[in-house]
C-alpha positions in Angstrom: 12.8 -3.6 1.9 10.3 -4.6 -0.8 11.0 -1.4 -2.9 14.7 -1.9 -2.7 14.4 -5.6 -3.7 12.2 -4.7 -6.7 14.6 -2.0 -7.7 17.6 -4.4 -7.6 15.6 -7.1 -9.5 14.7 -4.5 -12.2 18.4 -3.5 -12.4 19.6 -7.1 -12.7 17.0 -7.9 -15.3 18.3 -5.0 -17.6 21.7 -6.8 -17.7 23.6 -3.6 -17.9 25.3 -2.9 -14.5 26.1 0.7 -15.5 22.4 1.3 -16.1 21.1 4.4 -14.3 19.7 3.7 -10.9 15.9 3.9 -10.8 14.7 7.0 -8.8 13.6 6.4 -5.2 9.8 6.9 -5.0 8.9 10.0 -3.0 6.6 8.1 -0.6 9.5 5.8 0.5 11.6 8.8 1.4 8.7 10.4 3.2 8.0 7.2 5.1 11.6 7.0 6.2 11.5 10.6 7.3 8.3 10.2 9.3 9.6 7.1 11.0 12.8 9.0 11.9 10.9 12.0 13.2 8.6 9.8 15.3 11.6 8.1 16.8 13.4 11.4 17.6 10.6 13.7 18.7 7.8 13.0 21.2 4.5 13.6 19.4 1.6 14.8 21.6 -1.4 12.5 21.8 -3.7 15.2 20.3 -1.5 15.4 17.3 -1.4 11.6 16.9 -5.2 11.5 17.1 -5.4 14.1 14.3 -3.0 12.2 12.2 -5.0 9.0 12.7 -8.2 10.8 11.6 -6.5 12.4 8.6 -5.0 9.0 7.6 -8.4 7.3 7.8 -10.0 10.1 5.7 -7.3 9.9 3.0 -7.4 6.1 2.8 -11.2 6.2 2.4 -10.9 8.8 -0.3 -8.2 6.8 -2.1 -10.2 3.6 -2.0 -13.4 5.5 -3.2 -11.4 7.0 -6.1 -10.2 3.6 -7.1 -13.8 2.2 -6.9 -15.2 5.1 -8.9 -12.7 4.5 -11.7 -13.6 0.8 -12.0 -15.5 0.1 -15.2 -18.1 -2.6 -14.5 -18.4 -3.5 -18.2 -14.7 -4.3 -18.4 -15.0 -6.4 -15.3 -17.8 -8.4 -16.9 -15.9 -8.8 -20.1 -13.0 -10.4 -18.3 -15.2 -13.2 -17.0 -15.8 -14.7 -13.6 -12.2 -15.6 -12.7 -11.0 -12.1 -11.6 -14.1 -11.6 -9.5 -13.7 -15.0 -7.9 -10.0 -14.1 -7.1 -11.1 -10.8 -5.6 -13.7 -12.6 -3.5 -11.2 -15.1 -2.3 -8.7 -12.4 -1.5 -11.5 -10.6 0.4 -12.3 -13.7 2.4 -8.6 -14.4 3.2 -7.8 -10.8 4.3 -11.0 -10.6 6.3 -10.4 -14.0 8.0 -6.7 -13.2 8.7 -7.6 -9.8 10.1 -10.3 -11.3 12.3 -7.8 -13.9 13.5 -5.3 -11.2 14.4 -7.9 -9.2 16.3 -9.0 -12.3 18.3 -5.3 -13.1 19.1 -4.6 -9.6 20.4 
């Protein structure tokens, strides 16, 4: 829904209703396909465990890649506000996640 809403907003902003539709991102199509497959086909528990492990590894690799590309000197040159915002976001997400875990 978020990708569709952003696409519609971008189209409306251009002002030209005949403007070419923006292409659908491949990950959205893949996500919809996997959801449909999971709904139609019973996936064995062993396969689900392997998928969870692969997902964890890929997420870790992606976050590490983002961290390795971060330039500390650029972060310092921007001042303390972005770091304070990141710290506040970290606290919020951590607190919210902890709250959800305690509720479950």
